[in-house]
C-alpha positions in Angstrom: -0.8 56.2 0.1 -0.9 52.6 -1.2 -2.7 49.6 -0.3 -1.8 46.2 -1.7 -4.1 43.3 -2.2 -2.6 39.6 -2.3 -4.8 36.8 -4.2 -2.9 33.2 -4.6 -2.4 31.5 -1.2 -4.2 27.7 0.1 -3.4 24.7 0.5 -1.3 22.5 -1.8 0.7 19.5 -1.9 4.5 19.1 -1.4 5.5 19.2 -5.6 2.6 21.2 -6.7 1.8 24.9 -7.3 1.1 28.3 -6.9 1.2 32.0 -8.3 1.4 34.8 -5.0 -0.6 38.0 -6.6 -0.3 41.5 -5.5 -2.3 44.6 -6.5 -2.4 48.7 -5.4 -6.3 49.1 -4.9 -5.6 51.9 -3.7 -2.5 54.1 -5.4 -1.1 58.3 -5.6 2.6 56.5 -6.0 1.7 54.9 -8.9 6.2 54.9 -10.8 7.2 56.2 -7.5 8.0 52.5 -6.1 12.0 51.2 -5.7 11.4 47.4 -5.3 8.7 45.0 -4.8 9.0 42.0 -3.0 8.0 38.7 -0.7 8.4 38.3 2.4 7.8 35.4 4.5 6.7 34.5 8.5 6.3 31.0 9.7 4.9 30.5 13.1 7.0 30.7 16.0 10.2 32.8 13.2 11.2 36.0 11.9 9.7 37.2 8.7 12.4 36.7 6.1 12.9 37.9 2.7 11.6 35.5 -0.5 12.8 37.5 -3.6 12.5 41.3 -4.2 13.1 42.5 -7.9 14.0 46.2 -7.5 13.6 49.2 -9.8 17.5 49.0 -10.6 19.3 45.9 -10.5 19.0 42.6 -9.9 16.3 40.2 -9.0 17.1 39.0 -5.8 16.0 34.9 -4.3 16.3 33.6 -0.7 18.9 30.6 -1.3 15.9 28.4 0.3 13.3 29.5 -2.8 16.5 29.6 -5.8 15.4 28.1 -8.8 12.1 26.5 -7.5 10.9 30.6 -7.5 9.9 33.2 -9.6 9.5 37.0 -8.5 7.9 39.0 -11.8 5.6 42.1 -11.8 5.5 46.3 -13.6 7.1 48.7 -10.7 5.3 51.8 -12.2 1.4 50.1 -11.9 2.3 48.8 -8.9 2.2 44.9 -9.2 4.7 41.7 -8.7 3.1 37.6 -9.6 5.4 35.0 -7.3 5.1 31.8 -8.9 5.9 28.7 -6.4 6.5 26.1 -7.9 8.3 22.1 -6.5 6.7 24.0 -3.7 8.6 21.6 -0.3 6.0 21.5 3.6 9.3 24.2 5.1 7.6 26.3 2.9 3.8 26.7 4.5 3.6 30.3 6.0 2.1 33.7 5.8 3.3 35.0 2.9 3.8 39.3 2.1 4.2 41.3 -0.6 5.5 45.0 0.4 5.7 48.0 -1.9 8.7 49.8 -1.1 8.6 53.7 -2.4 11.9 55.9 -3.0 11.1 57.9 -0.2 9.3 56.6 3.5 8.1 53.9 4.7 7.2 50.7 3.1 4.0 49.6 2.2 2.4 46.4 3.1 -0.1 43.9 2.1 -2.6 41.7 4.7 -0.4 38.6 4.4 -1.9 35.2 2.2 -1.2 32.2 4.2 0.0 29.1 1.8 0.6 25.4 2.7 1.9 22.8 1.3 1.1 19.1 2.9 3.9 16.1 3.1 
């Protein structure tokens, strides 16, 4: 199993920056992930993709965050980071870390709140 622990959320003014971190605190899945990423869910809305970094291939970003957010990480070590710059009020949401294994169901973190004030 994989237990993902997120950190770095908080309250920031529009135009500010935050850096989210995600790490596996307990895992037997080292080097068995096909992708890691971040999703977010705002109140009353569905969970949506923010960014994905695949084991093979090109990093994917939601159109709404391109040029402002940067995902990085180490799939073998099951860690990921989301650098968020020029934050906007519409970025306010709970952000969830995802670890997607080569086989089996995805793993999710508990979520971290990001609030951007105008």
